[in-house]
PLY file of the C-alpha trace (Angstrom):
ply
format ascii 1.0
element vertex 605
property float x
property float y
property float z
element edge 604
property int vertex1
property int vertex2
end_header
60.80 -26.91 -7.56
57.99 -29.52 -7.64
59.17 -32.83 -9.00
57.71 -33.86 -12.33
55.48 -37.03 -12.11
56.22 -39.67 -14.69
53.38 -40.97 -16.86
54.20 -44.44 -15.62
53.91 -43.61 -11.96
50.73 -45.00 -10.39
48.19 -42.41 -9.33
48.23 -41.81 -5.63
44.78 -40.31 -5.06
41.87 -42.61 -3.95
39.66 -41.34 -6.80
42.24 -42.30 -9.39
42.63 -45.72 -7.88
38.84 -46.28 -8.00
38.68 -45.20 -11.68
41.50 -47.59 -12.51
39.69 -50.48 -10.84
36.47 -49.67 -12.72
38.30 -49.59 -16.06
40.01 -52.87 -15.29
36.65 -54.47 -14.42
35.06 -53.22 -17.67
37.93 -54.59 -19.74
37.72 -57.92 -17.95
33.95 -58.18 -18.52
34.36 -57.32 -22.21
37.02 -59.97 -22.59
34.82 -62.52 -20.80
31.88 -61.60 -23.03
34.06 -62.11 -26.08
34.80 -65.67 -24.90
31.16 -66.64 -24.19
29.48 -69.50 -26.14
27.13 -66.99 -27.78
29.98 -64.85 -29.09
31.92 -67.88 -30.28
28.86 -69.18 -32.17
28.27 -65.77 -33.82
31.92 -65.58 -34.84
31.86 -69.10 -36.30
28.65 -68.30 -38.20
30.21 -65.16 -39.70
33.28 -67.11 -40.77
31.30 -69.94 -42.40
28.94 -67.44 -44.04
31.88 -65.62 -45.61
33.14 -68.96 -46.94
29.58 -69.80 -48.24
29.42 -72.89 -46.05
25.71 -72.38 -45.50
24.88 -75.50 -43.47
27.73 -74.94 -40.98
26.85 -71.25 -40.68
23.18 -72.03 -40.04
24.11 -74.52 -37.33
26.36 -71.92 -35.66
23.65 -69.23 -35.68
21.13 -71.71 -34.29
23.53 -72.49 -31.43
23.80 -68.76 -30.75
20.01 -68.44 -30.65
19.85 -71.39 -28.29
22.03 -69.38 -25.89
20.22 -66.06 -26.46
16.76 -66.75 -27.98
15.79 -63.07 -28.20
18.99 -61.68 -29.69
18.05 -59.49 -32.67
21.51 -59.61 -34.26
21.58 -63.42 -34.40
18.06 -63.51 -35.86
18.96 -60.99 -38.54
22.14 -62.86 -39.51
20.27 -66.16 -39.71
17.57 -64.61 -41.92
20.19 -63.07 -44.24
22.06 -66.37 -44.41
18.97 -68.30 -45.44
18.07 -65.73 -48.07
21.55 -66.03 -49.62
21.42 -69.81 -49.40
17.97 -69.85 -51.03
19.20 -67.65 -53.87
22.13 -69.98 -54.52
19.83 -73.04 -54.60
17.53 -71.16 -56.99
20.44 -70.74 -59.42
21.11 -74.47 -59.23
17.42 -75.20 -59.90
17.54 -73.04 -63.05
20.52 -75.03 -64.28
18.64 -78.28 -63.66
15.62 -76.90 -65.51
17.71 -76.09 -68.58
18.98 -79.68 -68.50
15.40 -80.98 -68.53
15.57 -82.56 -65.04
12.13 -81.63 -63.72
12.31 -83.87 -60.64
15.66 -82.43 -59.56
14.41 -78.90 -60.21
11.34 -79.52 -58.05
13.33 -80.81 -55.07
15.75 -77.84 -55.24
12.92 -75.30 -55.46
11.11 -76.87 -52.51
14.31 -76.60 -50.48
14.76 -72.95 -51.55
11.24 -72.11 -50.36
11.82 -73.93 -47.09
14.79 -71.63 -46.46
13.10 -68.44 -47.66
9.33 -68.51 -47.91
9.35 -64.98 -49.38
11.43 -65.98 -52.41
8.99 -64.97 -55.15
11.27 -66.09 -58.02
11.53 -69.59 -56.54
7.77 -69.76 -56.04
7.08 -68.70 -59.61
9.63 -71.13 -61.04
8.16 -73.94 -58.90
4.69 -73.29 -60.31
6.08 -73.40 -63.85
7.96 -76.62 -63.10
4.86 -78.29 -61.66
2.84 -77.27 -64.73
5.53 -78.79 -66.93
5.44 -82.03 -64.95
1.65 -82.14 -65.28
1.99 -81.77 -69.05
4.55 -84.60 -69.11
2.21 -86.80 -67.06
-0.77 -86.02 -69.30
1.27 -86.93 -72.35
2.28 -90.21 -70.72
-1.39 -90.85 -69.89
-2.39 -90.34 -73.52
0.38 -92.71 -74.63
-0.90 -95.31 -72.10
2.27 -95.17 -69.99
0.21 -95.33 -66.82
2.89 -96.03 -64.13
4.99 -93.11 -65.36
1.93 -90.81 -65.47
0.83 -91.83 -61.97
4.34 -91.21 -60.56
4.44 -87.72 -62.06
0.95 -86.77 -60.87
1.63 -88.03 -57.35
4.96 -86.15 -57.25
3.12 -82.93 -58.13
0.47 -83.56 -55.46
3.17 -84.24 -52.87
4.34 -80.63 -53.38
0.99 -78.97 -54.13
-2.01 -80.84 -52.71
-4.48 -78.43 -54.30
-3.28 -78.81 -57.87
-6.54 -79.40 -59.77
-4.92 -80.70 -62.96
-2.85 -83.25 -61.01
-5.90 -84.47 -59.12
-7.84 -84.92 -62.36
-4.82 -86.67 -63.84
-4.66 -89.13 -60.92
-8.36 -89.90 -61.38
-7.74 -90.41 -65.09
-4.85 -92.79 -64.39
-6.97 -94.75 -61.93
-9.81 -94.97 -64.44
-7.44 -96.18 -67.17
-5.93 -98.76 -64.84
-9.39 -99.92 -63.78
-10.41 -100.41 -67.42
-7.14 -102.21 -68.17
-7.61 -104.58 -65.24
-11.24 -105.09 -66.18
-10.25 -106.09 -69.70
-7.63 -108.47 -68.32
-10.24 -109.97 -65.99
-12.68 -110.52 -68.87
-9.99 -112.29 -70.89
-9.08 -114.51 -67.93
-12.75 -115.30 -67.32
-13.20 -116.32 -70.96
-10.15 -118.57 -70.65
-11.73 -120.28 -67.62
-9.14 -118.93 -65.12
-11.73 -117.84 -62.61
-9.33 -117.35 -59.68
-7.13 -114.95 -61.64
-10.22 -113.25 -63.06
-11.58 -112.66 -59.53
-8.35 -110.97 -58.40
-8.28 -108.84 -61.57
-11.88 -107.71 -61.01
-11.10 -106.86 -57.39
-8.03 -104.87 -58.46
-10.07 -102.98 -61.08
-12.67 -102.06 -58.48
-9.98 -100.90 -56.04
-8.33 -98.69 -58.66
-11.55 -96.75 -59.33
-14.87 -97.77 -57.87
-17.69 -97.33 -60.32
-15.52 -96.80 -63.39
-16.28 -100.36 -64.55
-18.84 -103.02 -63.57
-16.01 -104.89 -61.85
-17.83 -105.22 -58.53
-20.79 -107.06 -60.08
-18.57 -109.29 -62.20
-16.39 -110.11 -59.19
-19.48 -111.25 -57.27
-20.59 -113.42 -60.19
-17.14 -115.02 -60.56
-16.97 -115.54 -56.82
-20.28 -117.41 -56.88
-19.03 -119.59 -59.75
-15.90 -120.45 -57.82
-17.87 -121.19 -54.66
-20.20 -123.48 -56.60
-17.20 -125.22 -58.11
-15.44 -125.89 -54.80
-18.56 -126.18 -52.62
-18.70 -128.98 -50.09
-22.03 -130.71 -50.67
-24.06 -132.30 -47.91
-26.67 -134.56 -49.55
-29.46 -135.29 -47.10
-33.20 -135.62 -46.87
-35.94 -135.62 -44.26
-35.20 -137.77 -41.23
-36.90 -141.16 -41.06
-39.35 -141.06 -38.17
-39.41 -144.55 -36.65
-40.52 -143.27 -33.24
-43.56 -141.42 -34.60
-42.24 -138.16 -33.17
-42.75 -135.53 -35.91
-41.73 -132.67 -33.61
-38.28 -134.24 -33.08
-37.91 -135.28 -36.73
-38.75 -131.74 -37.83
-35.70 -130.43 -35.90
-33.52 -132.77 -38.02
-34.56 -131.23 -41.33
-32.00 -130.12 -44.00
-32.91 -126.48 -43.42
-31.99 -126.70 -39.75
-28.65 -128.30 -40.67
-27.91 -125.52 -43.19
-28.68 -122.85 -40.58
-26.24 -124.42 -38.08
-23.33 -124.58 -40.55
-21.13 -121.45 -41.04
-22.36 -119.13 -43.79
-18.97 -117.64 -44.77
-17.68 -120.85 -46.33
-19.16 -122.71 -49.35
-21.06 -125.57 -47.72
-24.25 -126.52 -49.57
-26.97 -128.66 -48.03
-28.97 -130.23 -50.88
-31.70 -132.84 -51.11
-31.13 -133.81 -54.78
-28.39 -136.02 -56.16
-24.92 -134.51 -56.19
-22.79 -134.15 -59.35
-20.39 -136.97 -60.01
-16.93 -136.80 -58.37
-17.89 -133.75 -56.30
-16.52 -133.22 -52.78
-19.03 -133.76 -49.99
-20.82 -136.23 -47.77
-24.09 -138.11 -47.82
-26.09 -137.91 -44.61
-28.90 -140.23 -43.57
-30.89 -139.66 -40.36
-33.51 -141.64 -38.52
-35.25 -141.09 -35.20
-35.25 -144.48 -33.47
-37.20 -143.64 -30.35
-38.24 -140.77 -28.09
-38.70 -141.79 -24.48
-40.20 -139.46 -21.85
-39.48 -140.21 -18.20
-41.31 -138.43 -15.38
-40.58 -138.99 -11.70
-41.56 -137.55 -8.34
-39.28 -137.79 -5.29
-40.12 -136.97 -1.70
-37.61 -134.98 0.31
-37.40 -132.63 3.27
-36.07 -129.16 3.79
-35.75 -127.11 6.95
-36.59 -123.49 7.59
-34.86 -121.59 10.39
-37.16 -119.21 12.28
-36.90 -116.88 15.30
-38.20 -118.32 18.58
-37.38 -115.67 21.19
-34.65 -113.37 22.51
-32.48 -113.94 25.59
-30.08 -111.74 27.57
-26.40 -112.74 27.27
-23.19 -111.05 28.44
-22.16 -108.32 26.11
-19.18 -109.64 24.06
-18.11 -106.13 23.14
-17.65 -105.27 26.82
-15.19 -108.15 27.10
-13.34 -106.91 24.02
-13.11 -103.33 25.31
-11.94 -104.65 28.72
-9.15 -106.62 27.06
-8.12 -103.56 25.07
-8.17 -101.42 28.22
-5.96 -103.88 30.13
-3.49 -103.95 27.26
-3.35 -100.13 27.17
-2.82 -99.95 30.96
0.05 -102.44 30.79
1.57 -100.39 27.99
1.17 -97.25 30.14
3.06 -98.96 32.99
5.93 -99.78 30.63
6.01 -96.23 29.28
6.02 -94.70 32.80
8.76 -97.12 33.87
10.90 -95.94 30.95
10.05 -92.32 31.81
11.25 -92.83 35.42
14.52 -94.35 34.20
15.15 -91.46 31.81
14.28 -88.93 34.53
16.76 -90.52 36.97
19.50 -90.45 34.33
18.71 -86.85 33.55
18.87 -85.73 37.21
22.15 -87.61 37.75
23.62 -86.02 34.65
22.51 -82.58 35.84
24.38 -83.13 39.12
27.51 -84.14 37.22
27.13 -81.08 34.98
26.84 -78.77 38.02
29.99 -80.29 39.56
31.92 -79.96 36.29
30.76 -76.36 35.94
31.94 -75.57 39.50
35.34 -77.18 38.86
35.73 -75.25 35.58
34.73 -72.00 37.32
37.36 -72.45 40.06
39.98 -73.31 37.43
39.15 -70.16 35.46
39.45 -68.08 38.64
42.91 -69.53 39.37
43.95 -68.96 35.78
42.83 -65.31 35.86
44.58 -64.76 39.22
47.83 -66.26 37.91
47.68 -64.15 34.74
46.92 -60.97 36.74
49.91 -61.64 39.03
52.19 -62.27 36.03
51.00 -59.05 34.40
51.70 -57.01 37.56
55.17 -58.50 37.87
55.83 -57.78 34.20
54.83 -54.15 34.63
57.02 -53.82 37.68
59.98 -55.51 36.02
59.59 -53.48 32.82
59.80 -50.28 34.84
63.07 -51.41 36.40
64.68 -52.82 33.25
66.99 -51.04 30.85
65.63 -49.49 27.64
65.26 -52.01 24.83
65.42 -54.99 27.18
62.44 -57.35 27.69
62.38 -58.79 31.23
61.82 -62.53 31.65
58.81 -61.80 33.84
56.96 -60.65 30.64
56.99 -64.10 28.99
53.60 -64.83 27.33
53.75 -68.43 28.46
52.85 -67.34 31.99
49.25 -66.54 30.73
48.69 -69.74 28.69
45.31 -71.52 29.25
45.54 -74.14 31.97
41.94 -75.42 32.14
41.61 -77.32 28.85
40.82 -80.64 30.57
38.16 -79.07 32.79
36.59 -77.22 29.81
36.50 -80.45 27.74
34.83 -82.36 30.57
32.27 -79.58 31.00
31.48 -79.61 27.23
31.01 -83.40 27.16
28.70 -83.35 30.17
26.69 -80.49 28.67
26.18 -82.44 25.40
25.15 -85.56 27.33
22.73 -83.50 29.40
21.12 -82.05 26.23
20.69 -85.54 24.73
19.08 -86.78 27.95
16.79 -83.74 27.96
15.55 -84.61 24.46
14.97 -88.22 25.51
13.10 -87.03 28.59
10.81 -84.79 26.48
10.09 -87.68 24.09
9.32 -90.04 26.98
7.00 -87.47 28.56
5.09 -87.06 25.26
4.75 -90.85 24.90
3.49 -91.14 28.47
0.95 -88.36 27.93
-0.29 -89.98 24.69
-0.64 -93.34 26.40
-2.58 -91.79 29.32
-5.07 -90.36 26.79
-5.44 -93.80 25.16
-6.11 -95.38 28.57
-8.74 -92.76 29.31
-10.46 -93.43 25.98
-10.43 -97.16 26.72
-12.06 -96.57 30.11
-14.75 -94.41 28.54
-15.49 -97.07 25.91
-15.57 -99.82 28.54
-18.05 -98.05 30.80
-20.31 -97.02 27.91
-20.91 -100.67 26.91
-23.96 -102.30 28.59
-23.48 -105.46 30.66
-25.89 -107.61 28.62
-27.44 -107.67 25.16
-30.39 -109.48 23.59
-29.47 -112.48 21.45
-32.03 -114.12 19.09
-32.82 -117.82 19.56
-33.53 -119.79 16.34
-35.05 -123.17 15.66
-35.31 -125.37 12.55
-38.69 -126.41 11.17
-38.64 -129.39 8.75
-41.22 -129.59 5.95
-41.96 -131.94 3.05
-40.84 -131.15 -0.51
-41.70 -132.94 -3.77
-39.04 -132.98 -6.50
-40.64 -133.35 -9.96
-38.31 -134.33 -12.82
-39.13 -134.68 -16.52
-36.58 -135.91 -19.08
-36.83 -136.66 -22.80
-34.29 -138.98 -24.42
-34.15 -139.05 -28.23
-32.16 -141.82 -29.94
-30.94 -140.70 -33.38
-29.02 -142.82 -35.89
-26.93 -141.16 -38.58
-25.06 -142.50 -41.61
-22.34 -140.09 -42.74
-20.18 -141.14 -45.68
-18.14 -139.42 -48.38
-19.78 -139.02 -51.78
-16.92 -140.88 -53.39
-17.63 -144.01 -51.30
-20.47 -146.51 -51.26
-23.24 -145.25 -49.00
-24.41 -148.81 -48.29
-21.06 -149.57 -46.63
-21.38 -146.70 -44.14
-21.49 -147.71 -40.51
-24.44 -146.20 -38.65
-23.79 -144.10 -35.59
-26.46 -144.00 -32.89
-26.45 -141.65 -29.95
-28.89 -140.59 -27.23
-29.62 -136.90 -26.70
-31.33 -135.97 -23.46
-33.16 -132.85 -22.34
-34.18 -132.64 -18.68
-35.91 -130.20 -16.35
-36.75 -130.46 -12.67
-38.59 -128.34 -10.11
-39.40 -128.61 -6.39
-42.86 -127.99 -4.88
-44.03 -127.51 -1.28
-47.01 -126.24 0.70
-47.16 -123.01 2.66
-46.31 -122.87 6.39
-47.19 -119.36 7.46
-46.05 -119.58 11.08
-42.44 -120.16 10.04
-42.46 -118.01 6.87
-42.44 -120.76 4.19
-44.29 -119.70 1.02
-46.14 -122.11 -1.23
-44.16 -123.18 -4.32
-46.19 -124.95 -7.02
-44.69 -127.16 -9.72
-43.49 -125.22 -12.79
-42.06 -127.87 -15.12
-41.39 -127.20 -18.79
-43.76 -128.96 -21.13
-42.88 -132.23 -22.80
-43.07 -130.64 -26.26
-40.45 -128.04 -25.29
-38.07 -130.73 -24.09
-38.62 -132.81 -27.24
-37.64 -129.77 -29.36
-34.54 -129.21 -27.19
-33.47 -132.85 -27.60
-33.86 -132.56 -31.39
-31.77 -129.36 -31.42
-28.99 -131.05 -29.44
-28.94 -133.93 -31.93
-28.72 -131.58 -34.91
-25.89 -129.54 -33.32
-23.87 -132.72 -32.80
-24.48 -133.83 -36.40
-23.48 -130.38 -37.74
-20.23 -130.60 -35.79
-19.36 -133.95 -37.39
-20.16 -132.57 -40.84
-17.76 -129.70 -40.14
-15.04 -132.22 -39.24
-15.32 -133.74 -42.74
-15.31 -130.25 -44.28
-12.19 -129.27 -42.31
-10.34 -132.29 -43.69
-11.31 -131.31 -47.23
-10.31 -127.64 -47.00
-7.10 -128.41 -45.12
-6.06 -130.54 -48.07
-6.73 -127.60 -50.41
-4.76 -125.22 -48.15
-1.72 -127.52 -48.15
-1.81 -127.65 -51.94
-1.89 -123.84 -52.05
1.00 -123.47 -49.59
3.23 -125.68 -51.70
2.92 -123.20 -54.59
3.65 -120.03 -52.57
7.27 -119.99 -53.77
5.89 -118.34 -56.95
2.67 -116.59 -55.87
2.27 -114.63 -59.11
1.95 -117.70 -61.36
-1.53 -118.19 -62.77
-1.85 -121.84 -61.77
-0.74 -121.02 -58.22
-3.26 -118.17 -58.05
-6.06 -120.49 -59.14
-5.26 -122.95 -56.33
-4.72 -120.24 -53.72
-7.98 -118.39 -54.46
-9.97 -121.58 -54.07
-8.22 -122.36 -50.79
-8.97 -118.85 -49.51
-12.66 -119.10 -50.39
-12.83 -122.39 -48.48
-11.27 -120.70 -45.43
-13.20 -117.41 -45.59
-14.11 -117.68 -41.87
-10.40 -117.75 -40.88
-8.17 -117.25 -43.95
-4.47 -118.24 -43.59
-2.52 -114.99 -43.57
0.58 -116.40 -45.28
-1.43 -117.22 -48.40
-3.63 -114.12 -48.26
-0.77 -111.61 -47.88
1.42 -113.25 -50.52
-1.45 -113.28 -53.03
-2.36 -109.65 -52.28
1.20 -108.47 -52.78
1.52 -110.43 -56.03
-1.61 -108.74 -57.46
-1.18 -105.33 -55.76
-4.37 -105.43 -53.64
-4.59 -102.78 -50.93
-7.50 -104.50 -49.16
-7.04 -108.28 -49.23
-10.45 -108.87 -47.62
-12.07 -107.73 -50.87
-11.41 -111.22 -52.21
-14.26 -112.43 -49.97
-16.60 -109.60 -51.00
-16.24 -107.66 -47.74
0 1
1 2
2 3
3 4
4 5
5 6
6 7
7 8
8 9
9 10
10 11
11 12
12 13
13 14
14 15
15 16
16 17
17 18
18 19
19 20
20 21
21 22
22 23
23 24
24 25
25 26
26 27
27 28
28 29
29 30
30 31
31 32
32 33
33 34
34 35
35 36
36 37
37 38
38 39
39 40
40 41
41 42
42 43
43 44
44 45
45 46
46 47
47 48
48 49
49 50
50 51
51 52
52 53
53 54
54 55
55 56
56 57
57 58
58 59
59 60
60 61
61 62
62 63
63 64
64 65
65 66
66 67
67 68
68 69
69 70
70 71
71 72
72 73
73 74
74 75
75 76
76 77
77 78
78 79
79 80
80 81
81 82
82 83
83 84
84 85
85 86
86 87
87 88
88 89
89 90
90 91
91 92
92 93
93 94
94 95
95 96
96 97
97 98
98 99
99 100
100 101
101 102
102 103
103 104
104 105
105 106
106 107
107 108
108 109
109 110
110 111
111 112
112 113
113 114
114 115
115 116
116 117
117 118
118 119
119 120
120 121
121 122
122 123
123 124
124 125
125 126
126 127
127 128
128 129
129 130
130 131
131 132
132 133
133 134
134 135
135 136
136 137
137 138
138 139
139 140
140 141
141 142
142 143
143 144
144 145
145 146
146 147
147 148
148 149
149 150
150 151
151 152
152 153
153 154
154 155
155 156
156 157
157 158
158 159
159 160
160 161
161 162
162 163
163 164
164 165
165 166
166 167
167 168
168 169
169 170
170 171
171 172
172 173
173 174
174 175
175 176
176 177
177 178
178 179
179 180
180 181
181 182
182 183
183 184
184 185
185 186
186 187
187 188
188 189
189 190
190 191
191 192
192 193
193 194
194 195
195 196
196 197
197 198
198 199
199 200
200 201
201 202
202 203
203 204
204 205
205 206
206 207
207 208
208 209
209 210
210 211
211 212
212 213
213 214
214 215
215 216
216 217
217 218
218 219
219 220
220 221
221 222
222 223
223 224
224 225
225 226
226 227
227 228
228 229
229 230
230 231
231 232
232 233
233 234
234 235
235 236
236 237
237 238
238 239
239 240
240 241
241 242
242 243
243 244
244 245
245 246
246 247
247 248
248 249
249 250
250 251
251 252
252 253
253 254
254 255
255 256
256 257
257 258
258 259
259 260
260 261
261 262
262 263
263 264
264 265
265 266
266 267
267 268
268 269
269 270
270 271
271 272
272 273
273 274
274 275
275 276
276 277
277 278
278 279
279 280
280 281
281 282
282 283
283 284
284 285
285 286
286 287
287 288
288 289
289 290
290 291
291 292
292 293
293 294
294 295
295 296
296 297
297 298
298 299
299 300
300 301
301 302
302 303
303 304
304 305
305 306
306 307
307 308
308 309
309 310
310 311
311 312
312 313
313 314
314 315
315 316
316 317
317 318
318 319
319 320
320 321
321 322
322 323
323 324
324 325
325 326
326 327
327 328
328 329
329 330
330 331
331 332
332 333
333 334
334 335
335 336
336 337
337 338
338 339
339 340
340 341
341 342
342 343
343 344
344 345
345 346
346 347
347 348
348 349
349 350
350 351
351 352
352 353
353 354
354 355
355 356
356 357
357 358
358 359
359 360
360 361
361 362
362 363
363 364
364 365
365 366
366 367
367 368
368 369
369 370
370 371
371 372
372 373
373 374
374 375
375 376
376 377
377 378
378 379
379 380
380 381
381 382
382 383
383 384
384 385
385 386
386 387
387 388
388 389
389 390
390 391
391 392
392 393
393 394
394 395
395 396
396 397
397 398
398 399
399 400
400 401
401 402
402 403
403 404
404 405
405 406
406 407
407 408
408 409
409 410
410 411
411 412
412 413
413 414
414 415
415 416
416 417
417 418
418 419
419 420
420 421
421 422
422 423
423 424
424 425
425 426
426 427
427 428
428 429
429 430
430 431
431 432
432 433
433 434
434 435
435 436
436 437
437 438
438 439
439 440
440 441
441 442
442 443
443 444
444 445
445 446
446 447
447 448
448 449
449 450
450 451
451 452
452 453
453 454
454 455
455 456
456 457
457 458
458 459
459 460
460 461
461 462
462 463
463 464
464 465
465 466
466 467
467 468
468 469
469 470
470 471
471 472
472 473
473 474
474 475
475 476
476 477
477 478
478 479
479 480
480 481
481 482
482 483
483 484
484 485
485 486
486 487
487 488
488 489
489 490
490 491
491 492
492 493
493 494
494 495
495 496
496 497
497 498
498 499
499 500
500 501
501 502
502 503
503 504
504 505
505 506
506 507
507 508
508 509
509 510
510 511
511 512
512 513
513 514
514 515
515 516
516 517
517 518
518 519
519 520
520 521
521 522
522 523
523 524
524 525
525 526
526 527
527 528
528 529
529 530
530 531
531 532
532 533
533 534
534 535
535 536
536 537
537 538
538 539
539 540
540 541
541 542
542 543
543 544
544 545
545 546
546 547
547 548
548 549
549 550
550 551
551 552
552 553
553 554
554 555
555 556
556 557
557 558
558 559
559 560
560 561
561 562
562 563
563 564
564 565
565 566
566 567
567 568
568 569
569 570
570 571
571 572
572 573
573 574
574 575
575 576
576 577
577 578
578 579
579 580
580 581
581 582
582 583
583 584
584 585
585 586
586 587
587 588
588 589
589 590
590 591
591 592
592 593
593 594
594 595
595 596
596 597
597 598
598 599
599 600
600 601
601 602
602 603
603 604
């Protein structure tokens, strides 16, 4: 009878064994797939989703999509998760709405739509909530609670930029604020607080341009302030003692006003100044105007070409030097090549000897092994069954030429290294031979001589004409608060000079005629007067800088409380005096205290 095979006995056929291996491989791959990062992330997402831990579940699904971006299952689970999460947030928003918390409801609904843009209920509820917030803001606007109304309108626009009612509401708030600031500015102006009134007018214009005549009133108040703090320069026409009306005309009050900066309140007047007003009194007189004209004789030289002469070609000497250097280098390279070639040939001889010794040793080794094999066969035939004769010992065929083989290998490696060195030396020698040949070609192509120009110097007479105008101007500059008679006069000379050289023509050496082209005396007299007025304007600015620096220091001392009205009055006046370079510490502090978005509007820019 055939024995019964147990179900636990392994299959014996090759086909069964192959099927078993395939099944084992499939199971192993499935187990490995179950342990992959993608599978772990999906499993974690499912677990968190079942527990309604939406943030953790979303993070897990996003990690799965990072591993497999195109996996449809992960995308579907993430979409379903966000829809459920959005629905839960929508329920919370409805609870907030019943409690009357419109701001909280808005933030929750925005989050719900971020998760699920197709949530129609959330979108409808958000529109209703925004309409309710607009109604609240409009009510606050009617009750003149402007900050609250502006906050509500801006919150609505942050969610829905195209909300027409919110945009109109913001414009209404700005208009109301502009009118409120304009009324405050009018009250301050009536009270004589012009600095505070100026900032209030500027703020009203920034809130809503054109809603009130704040821009025009700000300009008028600014002019009043500038007239109040203006630095006056009382002067008159210069006294012409030198009978030079052209120079005295350059010292007129109009010229002085044009040279002073226009951004700051400096007034040049010819009438009497108000009492106790800041400024200086300037008196000018032209003492003398002296022209000086001189002519000096001098010589110049002109280099011209006389002839050409043949001289040894310098380039031939250069190419010869280069050729000699290349030939010496070729000798060194060939000497190195000869040394490498000798070493290579000697190493080849040693390699041939080592190869011959190794060949003889291999022959002896094969002969000894063949003899041992024959003796083993003979002894095995004569021995008893099951007995191994001693003649069949494997040690009789052990390698015996290890030293000779090692020596042959070393010499072969050395010969290969020398062969590479020989090839490199041959290439270097060939390259150097080509360089030598190029040097020879260049040397023989150069001519023996070249033409060199011969120059000579031709001296000729030159006349140097010089015209200078020196204007002596005396000024008396004193503060308006002091006695003008006690002012010390300051006299200074201002010179304007021009010079030009003239010579005749000398055609044979290529010298062209150069006539005198001096500037006229009247031009130089005007230039001297302009230099005097520029110097005087600079000294006037020094007095003005002292005055406005004093005002700036007073303003800085009050910056610990920049919103106080008295501090604002002082600071605004200091800023108008420094309109060309306003101090930023005062300007920024004042702008923050009054809520100005563009501080430069204080100066009318």
